[in-house]
C-alpha positions in Angstrom: -20.2 -5.7 -4.6 -19.3 -5.2 -8.3 -17.3 -2.1 -7.4 -15.2 -4.1 -5.0 -14.4 -6.7 -7.6 -13.5 -4.0 -10.1 -11.1 -2.4 -7.6 -9.4 -5.7 -6.9 -8.9 -6.3 -10.6 -7.3 -2.9 -11.0 -4.9 -3.6 -8.2 -4.0 -6.9 -9.9 -3.6 -5.0 -13.2 -1.2 -2.6 -11.6 0.8 -5.4 -10.1 1.0 -7.2 -13.5 2.1 -4.0 -15.2 4.8 -3.4 -12.6 5.9 -7.0 -12.9 6.2 -6.7 -16.7 8.3 -3.6 -16.4 10.7 -5.5 -14.0 10.9 -8.5 -16.4 11.7 -6.2 -19.3 14.6 -4.7 -17.3 15.9 -8.2 -16.5 14.8 -8.3 -12.8 13.3 -11.7 -11.8 13.7 -11.8 -8.0 12.6 -9.0 -5.7 12.0 -8.2 -2.0 8.6 -6.6 -1.6 7.7 -3.9 1.0 4.0 -3.4 1.3 2.8 0.0 2.7 -0.5 1.3 3.7 -3.8 -0.4 4.4 -6.4 -1.6 2.0 -7.7 -4.6 0.0 -5.2 -4.3 -2.8 -2.0 -4.9 -0.9 -1.6 -8.6 -1.5 -3.4 -8.5 -4.9 -0.7 -6.3 -6.3 2.0 -8.7 -5.1 0.1 -11.6 -6.8 0.0 -9.5 -10.0 3.8 -9.4 -10.0 3.9 -13.1 -9.5 1.6 -13.5 -12.5 4.0 -11.5 -14.6 6.9 -13.9 -13.7 8.6 -12.0 -10.8 9.6 -14.1 -7.8 9.1 -12.5 -4.4 11.8 -13.6 -2.0 10.3 -11.9 1.0 7.2 -9.8 1.7 7.4 -7.3 4.6 4.7 -5.0 5.9 5.6 -1.4 6.4 2.2 0.0 7.2 2.3 3.0 9.6 0.0 2.3 12.5 0.0 5.0 15.2 0.1 3.2 18.6 -0.9 6.1 20.8 -3.2 7.9 18.4 -2.9 11.4 17.1 -1.5 14.2 19.2 -4.1 16.3 21.0 -5.0 19.7 19.5 -3.4 22.9 20.7 -5.4 25.0 23.1 -6.4 28.3 21.5 -5.6 31.5 23.4 -8.8 33.3 24.5 -9.2 36.7 23.0 -9.7 39.2 25.8 -12.0 37.1 27.9 -11.2 36.5 31.5 -12.8 33.7 33.4 
């Protein structure tokens, strides 16, 4: 349980650090594209909000395969005849 809380705080810290870099460059309003799966997606967006960056829109660009992975190739048999 403690490890999960630490992980969330790290994601928040990364979001705050990224937000502070944006504010230093004069960027106050952003469109956020969240990629990948995991517990830290929205936490990092909240970190940017804590730093003073306004998120106009948040879109999810996580790649989810609908049909699953491709089947493996069949290997050629080495000299055996069935």
